[in-house]
VOGU-3710 file (C-alpha; in Angstrom, 3 decimals, decimal comma):
1> mkitistefi> 13,326/-16,146/-13,134  11,046/-13,673/-11,384  10,266/-13,960/-7,696  7,238/-12,066/-6,439  7,141/-10,672/-2,918  4,183/-9,019/-1,223  6,212/-7,163/1,401  8,453/-4,094/1,186  11,591/-6,282/1,211  12,810/-9,832/1,837
11> kldqllkhaa> 16,043/-10,858/3,503  18,608/-12,480/1,247  18,716/-15,855/2,986  14,907/-16,063/2,945  14,853/-15,189/-0,742  17,262/-18,000/-1,596  14,986/-20,495/0,148  11,829/-18,966/-1,386  13,364/-19,213/-4,872  14,378/-22,846/-4,201
21> vastggeaka> 18,034/-21,996/-4,846  18,866/-23,230/-1,337  16,925/-25,979/0,382  17,865/-24,961/3,932  18,899/-21,872/5,821  22,322/-23,420/6,391  22,794/-23,957/2,672  21,748/-20,362/1,973  24,194/-19,105/4,625  27,063/-21,096/3,088
31> miqegmvlln> 26,317/-19,815/-0,428  26,274/-16,217/0,812  29,432/-16,533/2,923  31,320/-18,159/0,041  30,594/-15,124/-2,144  28,405/-17,049/-4,593  25,634/-14,423/-4,610  25,711/-11,244/-6,681  23,229/-8,467/-5,935  22,931/-6,006/-8,806
41> gevvtqrgkk> 26,357/-7,150/-10,013  28,134/-6,878/-6,628  29,140/-9,765/-4,350  27,089/-9,697/-1,161  28,061/-11,575/2,005  25,369/-10,360/4,426  22,711/-12,995/5,105  20,221/-10,426/6,343  20,724/-8,012/3,436  17,365/-6,503/2,518
51> iypgdrltia> 16,329/-7,251/-1,059  13,775/-4,921/-2,641  11,597/-5,161/-5,770  13,724/-4,277/-8,782  16,840/-5,935/-7,366  18,546/-8,592/-9,467  20,476/-11,532/-8,089  22,820/-13,954/-9,787  23,495/-17,267/-8,086  25,256/-20,177/-9,798
61> ekeievvts> 24,424/-18,688/-13,226  20,736/-18,332/-12,311  19,240/-14,868/-12,716  16,549/-13,813/-10,247  14,553/-10,604/-10,497  12,531/-9,534/-7,474  9,127/-8,041/-8,305  6,188/-6,942/-6,220  2,687/-8,352/-6,400
//
């Protein structure tokens, strides 16, 4: 799945909500803290981690690629 952003970056928790992987901020926070999110193949546990175009995320076997508009 490709997610398009129109800004320089998006924070990880916002991206999870934008991609409809998490329905709430609390759900996104729990997923991140439990180590369920991989950023470019590495586990990330920072909610506010900046995600840039070209980054790839894996969450619950879903692949997300961040692209710019």
